[in-house]
C-alpha positions in Angstrom: 30.2 6.0 -9.5 27.3 6.1 -11.9 25.8 9.6 -11.9 22.2 10.3 -12.6 21.0 12.8 -15.2 19.8 15.5 -12.9 17.5 17.3 -15.5 16.5 20.5 -13.9 18.8 19.5 -11.0 19.0 22.0 -8.2 17.2 24.7 -10.2 20.3 25.6 -12.0 22.4 23.9 -14.7 26.2 23.7 -14.8 26.1 26.4 -17.5 24.4 28.8 -15.0 27.0 28.2 -12.3 30.6 28.8 -12.9 33.0 27.4 -10.4 36.6 28.2 -10.9 39.8 28.6 -9.0 40.5 32.3 -8.8 43.8 33.4 -10.1 43.4 37.2 -10.2 43.8 39.4 -7.1 40.6 40.1 -5.2 39.5 41.3 -1.8 38.8 37.8 -0.8 42.1 36.5 -2.0 43.9 38.7 0.5 42.2 36.6 3.2 44.6 33.7 3.6 43.1 30.2 3.2 42.7 28.3 6.4 44.7 25.1 6.7 41.8 22.9 7.8 42.4 20.0 10.2 40.0 17.4 11.6 39.4 16.1 15.1 37.3 13.3 16.4 34.2 14.1 18.5 32.9 10.5 19.1 34.4 7.2 20.1 36.0 4.9 17.5 37.6 7.9 15.6 41.3 8.8 15.4 43.4 11.3 13.3 47.0 11.4 12.4 49.5 13.8 14.0 48.7 16.8 11.8 44.9 16.2 11.7 44.7 15.8 8.0 43.8 12.0 8.0 40.8 10.7 9.9 39.8 7.1 10.3 37.6 4.8 12.2 39.1 2.1 14.4 37.8 -1.5 14.5 35.8 -0.9 11.3 34.9 -4.5 11.1 32.5 -4.1 14.0 29.1 -3.3 12.5 28.0 -0.5 14.8 31.4 1.2 15.1 31.0 4.7 13.7 33.4 7.7 13.9 32.5 11.4 13.7 34.9 14.3 13.0 34.6 18.0 12.8 37.0 20.6 11.5 39.1 22.6 14.0 38.5 25.7 12.0 35.2 27.3 10.8 34.4 27.1 7.1 35.2 30.1 5.0 32.7 31.1 2.4 33.6 30.6 -1.3 36.4 28.3 -0.3 36.5 24.6 -1.1 36.6 22.0 1.6 37.4 18.6 0.1 38.1 15.1 1.3 39.7 12.1 -0.5 38.3 8.6 0.2 41.3 6.6 1.3 39.8 3.4 2.5 36.4 1.7 2.2 35.0 -1.6 3.6 32.5 -3.1 1.1 31.2 -5.5 3.8 29.2 -2.5 5.0 26.3 -1.2 3.0 25.3 2.2 4.5 26.5 5.6 3.5 29.0 8.0 5.0 27.7 11.4 6.0 29.2 14.7 5.0 28.2 18.3 5.7 28.4 21.1 8.3 27.4 21.8 11.8 27.6 24.8 14.2 29.7 22.9 16.7 33.4 22.5 17.1 32.8 20.2 20.1 29.5 18.8 21.2 27.8 20.0 24.4 26.4 17.5 26.8 22.9 17.8 25.4 24.0 17.3 21.8 24.6 13.8 20.4 25.6 12.6 17.0 26.7 9.1 16.2 26.5 8.8 12.5 24.0 6.7 10.5 21.5 9.5 11.0 21.4 9.0 14.8 21.6 12.1 16.8 19.9 14.7 19.0 20.1 18.5 18.8 20.0 21.2 16.1 22.5 22.9 13.9 23.3 20.0 11.6 23.2 19.8 7.8 24.5 16.8 6.0 24.2 14.5 3.0 23.5 10.8 3.5 23.1 8.6 0.4 21.4 11.1 -1.8 19.1 12.3 1.0 19.3 15.8 2.5 19.3 15.8 6.3 18.8 18.7 8.7 18.9 18.1 12.5 18.6 14.3 12.0 15.5 14.7 9.9 15.2 13.9 6.2 14.1 17.1 4.6 14.5 16.1 1.0 16.3 13.9 -1.5 17.1 13.1 -5.1 20.4 14.9 -4.9 22.8 14.3 -7.8 25.6 12.9 -5.5 24.9 9.6 -3.7 27.5 9.0 -1.0 26.7 5.3 -0.8 28.5 4.9 -4.2 31.8 6.4 -3.2 35.0 4.4 -4.1 38.6 4.6 -3.0 40.4 7.8 -4.5 37.1 9.6 -5.0 37.0 13.2 -3.8 34.0 14.7 -2.2 33.8 18.4 -1.2 31.5 21.3 -0.6 31.5 25.1 -0.9 29.5 27.4 1.3 28.4 30.4 -0.9 28.1 33.9 0.6 24.3 33.8 0.1 24.1 30.9 2.7 23.7 28.1 0.1 25.8 25.0 0.3 26.7 22.8 -2.7 28.6 19.6 -2.9 31.3 18.6 -5.5 32.2 15.1 -6.6 35.6 14.6 -8.1 35.8 18.3 -8.8 32.4 18.5 -10.5 29.7 20.8 -9.1 26.6 18.9 -8.1 24.2 21.8 -7.4 22.7 23.5 -4.4 21.9 21.1 -1.6 21.0 23.4 1.4 20.0 27.0 1.9 20.1 29.4 4.8 23.3 28.0 6.3 24.6 30.4 9.0 28.2 31.7 9.0 30.8 30.2 11.3 29.8 26.5 10.7 32.4 23.7 10.9 32.9 20.8 8.5 31.3 17.5 9.6 32.1 14.0 8.4 30.9 10.6 9.8 33.0 7.7 8.6 30.1 5.3 9.0 29.0 2.5 6.7 31.5 1.6 4.0 33.7 4.7 4.5 36.6 3.9 6.8 39.3 6.6 6.2 39.4 10.1 4.6 42.1 12.7 4.2 42.0 16.4 3.5 43.1 17.2 -0.1 45.5 19.7 -1.4 42.6 21.6 -3.0 41.2 22.7 0.4 41.0 26.5 0.7 40.9 27.3 -3.0 38.4 29.9 -3.9 35.3 28.9 -5.9 33.3 31.7 -7.4 29.6 31.5 -8.1 28.5 33.2 -11.3 24.8 33.6 -10.4 23.1 32.7 -7.2 20.2 30.3 -7.2 16.7 31.4 -6.3 15.7 30.8 -2.7 12.4 29.0 -3.3 11.0 27.3 -6.4 8.0 25.3 -7.4 8.5 21.5 -6.9 6.9 20.7 -10.3 7.3 22.1 -13.7 4.3 21.5 -16.0 3.8 21.4 -19.7 1.6 19.8 -22.3 2.4 17.1 -24.8 0.5 15.5 -27.7 -0.2 11.8 -27.1 -2.6 9.2 -28.5 -5.3 10.5 -30.8 -3.5 13.8 -31.1 -4.9 14.8 -27.7 -3.0 17.2 -25.4 -2.2 15.7 -22.0 -1.0 17.7 -19.0 2.4 16.5 -17.8 4.3 17.4 -14.6 7.9 16.7 -13.8 9.2 16.6 -10.3 12.3 18.7 -10.0 15.3 17.4 -8.2 16.5 17.8 -5.5 13.2 17.9 -3.8 12.4 18.8 -0.2 12.0 21.6 2.3 14.8 23.7 1.1 13.4 23.9 -2.4 9.7 24.6 -1.9 7.5 27.0 0.0 6.0 24.8 2.7 2.9 27.1 3.1 2.0 26.8 -0.6 2.9 23.1 -0.8 1.5 21.5 2.4 1.8 18.0 0.9 5.6 18.2 1.1 5.2 19.2 4.7 3.1 16.2 5.4 5.7 13.9 4.0 8.7 15.4 5.9 7.0 15.9 9.2 8.8 16.3 12.5 10.3 13.0 13.6 9.6 11.4 16.9 12.4 12.5 19.2 11.8 9.5 21.5 13.6 7.4 18.9 16.8 9.4 19.1 16.4 9.6 22.9 16.3 5.9 23.0 19.5 5.6 20.9 21.2 8.2 23.1 20.4 6.3 26.2 21.4 3.0 24.6 24.8 4.4 23.6 25.3 5.8 27.1 24.5 2.4 28.6 26.7 0.5 26.2 29.9 2.5 27.0 30.1 1.3 30.6 29.4 -2.3 29.4 32.3 -2.0 27.0 34.6 -1.1 29.9 33.2 -3.9 32.0 33.8 -6.3 29.2 37.4 -5.1 29.0 37.9 -5.7 32.7 36.3 -9.2 32.6 38.8 -10.2 29.9 41.5 -9.6 32.5 39.8 -12.0 34.8 38.0 -10.0 37.5 34.7 -8.3 38.1 33.6 -6.4 41.2 30.1 -6.4 42.8 29.3 -3.0 41.2 30.0 -4.4 37.7 27.7 -7.4 38.4 24.9 -5.1 39.6 25.3 -3.0 36.4 25.1 -6.1 34.2 22.0 -7.4 35.9 20.3 -4.0 35.7 21.1 -3.6 32.0 19.8 -7.1 31.3 16.5 -6.3 33.0 16.2 -3.0 31.1 17.1 -4.8 27.8 14.3 -7.3 28.4 11.8 -4.4 29.1 13.1 -2.6 26.0 12.5 -5.7 23.7 9.0 -6.2 25.0 8.1 -2.5 24.6 6.5 -1.9 21.2 8.0 1.7 21.3 11.6 0.5 21.7 11.5 -3.1 20.3 14.3 -4.2 18.0 13.7 -6.6 15.1 15.9 -9.6 16.1 16.7 -10.6 12.5 17.8 -7.2 11.0 18.8 -5.7 14.4 17.0 -2.5 13.2 14.7 -0.6 15.5 11.0 -1.5 14.8 10.0 2.1 15.0 12.6 3.0 12.4 11.2 0.3 10.1 7.7 1.6 10.6 8.8 5.2 10.0 10.6 4.2 6.8 7.6 2.4 5.4 5.4 5.3 6.3 7.8 7.8 4.7 8.2 5.7 1.5 4.4 5.3 1.2 3.9 9.1 1.6 6.4 9.6 -1.2 4.4 7.3 -3.4 1.3 9.5 -2.7 3.3 12.6 -3.5 5.2 11.4 -6.6 2.7 8.9 -8.0 -0.2 11.3 -7.7 -2.1 9.9 -10.6 -2.2 6.4 -9.2 -5.0 6.8 -6.7 -7.8 4.3 -6.3 -10.1 4.5 -9.4 -13.6 5.9 -8.6 -15.3 3.7 -11.1 -13.7 0.4 -12.2 -16.4 0.0 -15.0 -15.2 3.1 -16.8 -11.7 3.6 -18.2 -10.0 6.9 -17.1 -9.7 9.5 -19.9 -6.1 8.8 -20.7 -6.6 5.0 -20.9 -9.7 5.5 -23.0 -7.6 7.6 -25.5 -5.0 4.8 -25.7 -7.7 2.1 -26.1 -9.5 4.1 -28.8 -6.3 4.1 -30.8 -5.9 0.3 -30.7 -9.6 -0.6 -30.8 -9.5 -1.0 -34.7 -7.0 -3.9 -34.2 -9.9 -5.8 -32.5 -12.8 -4.8 -34.7 -13.7 -8.4 -35.4 -15.1 -8.2 -31.8 -18.2 -6.1 -32.4 -19.4 -5.4 -28.9 -17.0 -4.0 -26.3 -19.6 -3.0 -23.8 -18.8 -6.0 -21.6 -15.0 -5.2 -21.4 -13.5 -5.7 -17.9 -10.8 -3.5 -16.6 -8.4 -5.5 -14.5 -4.8 -5.5 -13.2 -2.9 -3.1 -11.0 -4.2 0.1 -12.6 -7.8 -0.9 -11.8 -6.7 -1.9 -8.2 -4.9 1.4 -7.6 -1.5 -0.3 -7.2 0.2 0.8 -10.4 3.7 2.3 -10.1 5.3 4.1 -13.0 8.9 3.4 -13.9 11.3 6.3 -13.4 12.6 8.1 -16.5 14.4 11.1 -17.7 14.7 13.3 -20.8 15.8 11.2 -23.7 15.2 7.9 -21.8 12.5 5.4 -22.5 9.5 5.8 -20.3 7.2 2.8 -19.7 3.7 3.9 -18.6 1.3 1.7 -16.8 0.1 -1.4 -18.5 -3.6 -1.3 -19.2 -5.1 -4.8 -18.6 -8.5 -5.5 -20.3 -10.5 -8.7 -20.5 -13.1 -9.3 -23.2 -15.5 -12.1 -22.4 -16.9 -13.6 -25.6 -19.1 -16.4 -24.4 -20.3 -18.3 -21.3 -19.0 -21.6 -19.8 -20.5 -23.6 -16.9 -18.9 -26.2 -14.8 -19.8 -29.8 -15.8 -22.2 -31.0 -13.1 -20.4 -34.4 -13.1 -17.2 -32.6 -12.1 -14.9 -35.3 -13.4 -11.2 -34.5 -13.7 -9.9 -34.6 -17.2 -6.8 -36.7 -17.8 -4.3 -35.9 -20.5 -6.2 -36.0 -23.8 -5.3 -37.8 -27.0 -6.5 -35.7 -30.0 -8.0 -37.6 -33.0 -6.4 -36.9 -36.4 -9.7 -36.7 -38.3 -11.1 -33.2 -39.0 -14.1 -32.5 -36.7 -17.3 -31.7 -38.6 -19.9 -29.1 -37.6 -23.5 -30.1 -37.4 -24.7 -27.4 -39.9 -24.4 -28.2 -43.5 -22.9 -25.1 -45.1 -20.0 -23.8 -47.2 -16.8 -23.4 -45.2 -16.1 -19.7 -44.3 -12.4 -19.1 -45.2 -12.3 -15.8 -43.3 -11.0 -17.0 -39.9 -11.7 -13.6 -38.3 -15.4 -14.5 -38.5 -14.9 -17.4 -36.1 -14.2 -15.0 -33.3 -17.3 -13.0 -34.3 -19.2 -16.2 -34.4 -18.1 -17.1 -30.9 -19.2 -13.6 -29.7 -22.6 -14.2 -31.3 -22.9 -17.5 -29.5 -22.1 -15.7 -26.3 -24.9 -13.1 -27.0 -27.4 -15.9 -27.6 -26.2 -17.6 -24.4 -26.9 -14.4 -22.4 -30.4 -14.4 -23.9 -30.7 -18.1 -22.9 -31.3 -19.0 -26.6 -28.6 -21.7 -26.7 -26.6 -23.9 -24.2 -23.3 -22.8 -22.6 -19.9 -24.3 -23.0 -18.9 -26.6 -20.2 -15.6 -27.1 -18.4 -14.0 -29.8 -16.3 -11.0 -29.5 -14.0 -7.7 -30.6 -15.6 -5.0 -32.6 -13.8 -3.5 -29.2 -12.7 -5.4 -27.4 -10.0 -6.9 -24.1 -11.2 -6.8 -25.2 -14.8 -9.7 -26.6 -16.9 -10.7 -28.0 -20.3 -13.5 -26.4 -22.3 -16.1 -28.8 -23.9 -18.7 -28.1 -26.6 -21.6 -30.3 -25.6 -23.7 -31.9 -28.3 -26.6 -29.6 -27.6 -24.3 -26.6 -28.5 -22.7 -28.1 -31.6 -25.8 -27.5 -33.7 -25.1 -23.7 -33.2 -21.6 -23.8 -34.6 -20.5 -23.5 -38.2 -18.3 -26.0 -40.1 -15.4 -23.5 -40.1 -15.8 -22.9 -36.4 -15.5 -26.6 -35.5 -12.6 -27.0 -38.0 -10.5 -24.0 -37.0 -11.3 -23.6 -33.2 -12.1 -27.1 -32.0 -10.5 -30.5 -31.6 -12.0 -33.9 -31.0 -10.7 -36.3 -28.3 -10.1 -39.9 -29.0 -13.3 -40.6 -27.1 -15.3 -38.4 -29.5 -15.9 -35.4 -27.3 -15.4 -31.9 -28.9 -13.2 -29.4 -27.2 -12.5 -25.7 -27.6 -8.7 -25.2 -28.2 -7.0 -22.2 -26.6 -4.0 -22.3 -29.0 -6.2 -22.1 -32.1 -8.3 -19.3 -30.7 -5.3 -17.2 -29.8 -3.6 -18.0 -33.1 -6.6 -16.7 -35.1 -6.9 -13.6 -33.0 -3.2 -12.8 -33.1 -3.2 -13.3 -36.9 -6.1 -10.9 -37.3 -4.7 -8.3 -34.9 -1.3 -8.4 -36.6 -3.0 -8.0 -40.0 -4.9 -5.0 -38.8 -1.9 -3.4 -37.2 -0.5 -2.1 -40.5 -3.8 -0.5 -41.5 -4.2 1.2 -38.1 -0.6 2.4 -38.3 -1.2 3.8 -41.9 -4.2 5.8 -40.5 -2.0 7.3 -37.8 0.7 8.1 -40.4 -1.9 9.7 -42.6 -3.1 11.9 -39.8 0.5 12.9 -39.1 1.1 14.1 -42.6 -2.1 16.1 -42.7 -1.2 18.0 -39.5 2.5 18.0 -39.1 2.5 20.7 -36.4 0.5 18.7 -34.0 1.3 15.2 -35.2 1.2 12.1 -33.1 4.2 10.1 -34.1 2.8 6.8 -32.8 4.2 3.3 -33.7 2.3 0.2 -32.9 3.9 -3.1 -32.0 2.2 -6.5 -31.3 3.6 -8.8 -28.6 1.9 -12.1 -28.0 2.3 -13.0 -24.3 0.3 -16.0 -23.1 -3.4 -15.4 -23.0 -3.2 -11.7 -24.0 -2.6 -9.7 -27.1 -0.2 -7.0 -26.0 -0.1 -3.9 -28.2 2.7 -1.5 -27.4 2.0 2.1 -28.3 5.3 3.9 -28.8 5.5 7.6 -29.5 7.7 10.6 -28.9 7.0 14.2 -27.8 9.1 17.2 -26.9 9.4 18.9 -23.6 9.9 22.6 -23.4 13.7 22.3 -23.2 13.8 20.5 -26.5 14.6 17.0 -25.2 12.8 14.1 -26.8 10.5 12.1 -24.5 10.0 8.5 -25.5 6.8 6.8 -24.4 5.9 3.1 -24.5 2.3 2.5 -23.3 1.0 -1.1 -23.4 -2.5 -2.4 -23.8 -3.0 -6.0 -22.7 -6.3 -7.5 -24.2 -7.3 -11.0 -23.0 -10.0 -13.0 -24.7 -12.0 -14.8 -22.0 -15.2 -16.7 -21.1 -17.6 -15.7 -18.4 -17.9 -18.4 -15.7 -21.3 -19.4 -14.4 -21.8 -20.0 -10.7 -18.8 -20.3 -8.3 -16.4 -23.1 -9.2 -16.5 -26.1 -6.9 -12.7 -26.2 -6.6 -12.8 -22.8 -5.0 -15.5 -23.6 -2.5 -12.9 -23.9 0.3 -12.2 -20.2 -0.1 -15.8 -19.4 0.6 -16.1 -21.5 3.7 -12.7 -21.4 5.4 -12.1 -19.5 8.6 -10.6 -16.0 8.2 -10.3 -12.6 9.7 -10.5 -10.9 6.3 -12.4 -10.1 4.1 -15.8 -9.4 5.6 -18.8 -11.6 4.7 -20.4 -8.9 2.5 -17.2 -8.8 0.4 -17.2 -12.6 0.0 -20.8 -12.5 -1.1 -20.1 -9.7 -3.6 -17.2 -11.7 -5.1 -19.3 -14.8 -5.5 -22.0 -12.7 -7.2 -19.5 -11.1 -9.5 -18.2 -14.5 -10.6 -15.0 -15.5 -12.3 -13.6 -15.8 -15.8 -11.8 -18.5 -17.8 -8.7 -17.3 -19.8 -6.8 -19.3 -22.5 -3.7 -19.9 -20.4 -2.2 -23.4 -20.0 -0.2 -24.7 -17.1 3.5 -23.8 -17.5 5.5 -26.9 -18.2 2.4 -29.0 -18.8 1.2 -30.9 -21.9 -2.1 -29.0 -22.3 -0.7 -26.3 -24.5 -3.6 -26.7 -26.9 -6.5 -27.5 -24.6 -5.9 -26.2 -21.1 -7.5 -22.9 -19.8 -7.1 -21.2 -16.5 -9.7 -20.0 -14.0 -9.2 -16.3 -13.4 -10.3 -14.3 -10.4 -9.2 -10.9 -11.5 -12.5 -9.2 -10.7 -12.5 -10.8 -7.2 -8.9 -9.6 -6.7 -9.9 -6.1 -7.7 -12.7 -6.2 -5.1 -10.4 -7.4 -2.4 -7.8 -4.7 -3.3 -10.5 -2.0 -2.9 -11.2 -3.2 0.7 -7.6 -2.5 1.8 -7.2 0.1 4.5 -4.7 3.0 4.1 -2.2 1.1 6.2 -2.6 -2.1 4.1 -2.2 -0.2 0.8 0.9 1.5 2.1 2.4 -1.8 3.2 1.6 -3.6 0.0 2.9 -0.8 -2.3 6.3 -0.7 -0.5 6.4 -4.6 -0.6 5.7 -4.4 -4.4 8.5 -1.8 -4.8 10.8 -4.1 -2.8 10.1 -6.8 -5.4 10.7 -4.5 -8.2 14.1 -3.3 -6.8 15.4 -6.6 -5.4 13.5 -9.7 -6.5 12.8 -9.4 -10.2 15.7 -11.5 -11.5 15.9 -14.4 -12.0 12.3 -14.6 -13.2 10.7 -16.5 -10.3 8.4 -14.0 -8.7 5.9 -11.6 -10.3 3.9 -8.8 -8.9 1.0 -11.3 -8.8 2.9 -13.4 -6.4 3.5 -10.3 -4.2 -0.2 -9.6 -4.3 -1.1 -13.2 -3.4 1.3 -13.0 -0.4 -0.5 -9.9 0.7 -3.9 -11.5 0.5 -2.7 -14.5 2.6 -1.3 -12.1 5.3 -4.5 -10.0 5.3 -6.6 -13.1 5.8 -4.7 -14.0 8.9 -4.6 -10.6 10.6 -7.4 -8.6 12.2 -8.0 -4.8 11.8 -6.2 -4.1 15.1 -3.0 -5.6 13.6 -2.9 -2.9 11.0 -2.6 0.2 13.2 -0.1 2.8 12.1 2.2 1.8 15.0 2.3 -1.8 13.7 3.0 -1.0 10.0 6.7 -2.1 10.3 5.7 -5.4 11.9 3.2 -6.2 9.1 5.9 -5.3 6.5 8.2 -7.8 8.1 5.4 -10.4 8.2 5.0 -10.0 4.4 8.7 -10.8 3.9 8.5 -13.7 6.4 5.5 -15.2 4.5 7.4 -14.9 1.2 10.4 -16.6 2.7 8.2 -19.4 4.0 6.7 -20.0 0.6 10.0 -20.0 -1.1 11.5 -22.4 1.5 8.6 -24.8 0.9 8.8 -24.2 -2.9 5.0 -23.7 -2.7 3.3 -20.4 -3.2 -0.4 -21.3 -3.1 -3.0 -19.4 -5.1 -5.2 -17.4 -2.8 -8.5 -18.9 -4.2 -7.3 -22.4 -5.0 -4.5 -23.2 -2.6 -3.9 -26.5 -4.4 -2.5 -24.5 -7.2 1.2 -24.1 -6.4 2.1 -21.1 -8.6 5.9 -21.8 -8.5 5.9 -25.6 -8.9 7.2 -25.3 -12.5 10.1 -22.9 -11.6 13.6 -24.2 -11.6 14.7 -25.2 -8.1 18.0 -23.4 -8.6 16.3 -20.1 -9.5 14.0 -20.4 -6.5 17.0 -20.8 -4.3 18.7 -17.7 -5.7 15.6 -15.6 -5.1 15.2 -17.1 -1.6 18.7 -15.9 -0.7 17.9 -12.5 -2.1 14.7 -12.2 0.0 16.6 -13.4 3.1 19.4 -10.9 2.6 16.8 -8.1 2.3 15.1 -9.4 5.5 18.4 -9.1 7.3 19.0 -5.5 6.1 15.8 -3.6 6.4 17.0 0.0 6.6 19.4 -0.5 3.8 16.8 -2.2 1.6 14.2 0.5 2.3 16.5 3.4 1.6 15.8 5.2 -1.6 13.1 2.7 -2.5 10.8 5.4 -3.8 12.1 8.0 -6.1 10.1 10.5 -8.0 8.8 9.5 -11.4 9.9 12.2 -13.9 6.5 12.4 -15.5 3.0 12.3 -14.2 -0.1 12.2 -16.4 -3.6 13.4 -15.6 -6.3 10.9 -16.3 
């Protein structure tokens, strides 16, 4: 099992808690250790003759689960430990291990395993989640029972102060529960991959606690670190474990909102279903012997009718593909989305997308000198997931690399209008002769000035003092070629036409994307050392409050990506490593709505509203220097970009739509990132297509699970067709260039997740170690 670094785990470090087998005589030692044994309390469970081995029968049956309790109450300060004898890796879910107040279950108490049950007086660990009375009250525990293997040992100790802690292979994992009453019994469900356990020889040995943990603690610890520009930034770290037993619910109501009281009707439904299935099992056994009586037939008919009603009732319907209860899927999506709100608290919808938040502005101010050949940044456009409110930070821990949100910026330099003739460009043949500018002047050898010259042309275009660039569609839908009409050529210098342009065999002059990017990359890379030197100079002048930043340039397609790497120390002395990225894309402003996207304006839809469509058309589009992957237009092809439109669409999402998409995006991050077929942009596009085909009434809280499954169904359909259409230009198949074998691998992954909803959703959201204030 791979253990996680539990940082401030359980409010106490292993140095603070000493667990040892007592050898000296003590008052407690005179109390003889109880020879614990187990007994089954549900079907499908059996024990050996002396009650020290417990196993589930017919483990190959998916829903077979066995539950056992100890015959004897648990003694405080004494170890109860089980050895994992047998597992079945064809199952994915976790065993459950803890305590309960029952030695046998009364008629009104039900517990089946897999978190299903009814009643109170139960505390158990499932995966790394903490459960009390069949409700998740927290998580992030150091031990994850899903990862157990054969010969592993899992145990627990109940301390005299009512706290309970688990052990894994003899190693203390920290406090899991508090306020456990005396006289409880051990509880284990051999569900999921766990098939057989046995009581170890260590059971009953005394474990002493050196110092008790505090009863209630703050869920976050806060401190300040120096980041870009030597500015202090407030940082909070979520403690782990987290949940009800670790916070004061009155002072932290947000936690209470996340872990609210579950709907008991779900468990009631499962209780009734189990009660109905038991007679059917007996009927099935009799039918195999060749006879059924009239009573059995009436029972079967009645159950079939009830099953039909159950399937058509939204409150009790079961997803036929995953066989998971729809309400459970809805509840899981709801819980995971609440955790995002709680843990990713700085990722709310931006109030003003025309102004960078404080922290982003600090980062950009640091790298701004790398782009000082671009004089005017007033028209900069903030795009991407951070501007849409969909950013999710990667998890991290002390001493581990932390990747903050990417900051996506677009800098429009000039203006381009669609060629009114709207002819599609074929593959171009570039002439070998050097194009000549129309102005007679000495060539400017400083290539950086050509970017500035293009910016100056753009300023004159805005003042309507010179013509715009023109574009025509290329052979690849959504991609275009930029032309410099003769009326504009008189405004360009000799160096501009030589270093940024190319001439086709038919004599037309074109703006090359590759040369433009090459010049800007060369300039940015050259400026990087000077900016880095300035940072180092500031560090030496003020060593106590230095910002030890390192800049790194990464050229990725149409953007210049600068990685800002730095370190800072947390109060405990651990080094925090940060890697914040700034993506800067040079672009052109598009004039009027492109003809190729007119179908998006006019097609029938349920979303977005007409006012949103009108706003998007008014805001326009951009053209970025990105060629079609796998095509031949590496020098001349540009791509139509609707980033601003996508931001506007994202801001129209309802709370339910935002929840659904964020969990869908996390699903991609966890399960679909490799091989590199799908990106987060593909996930967002899938969401747009679903929203367009659904009405507001389809997005009620009670239907959240259904929409989440719809997203997966849409994605599966796109992958099966090997066609994921761009939302604005459906003719642009965004995965047409992807290897068919890789698409098939991802398709299988998506289909497997679709068949295993509860498993795939479990632990999808975990708390980011650090949060930043904007």
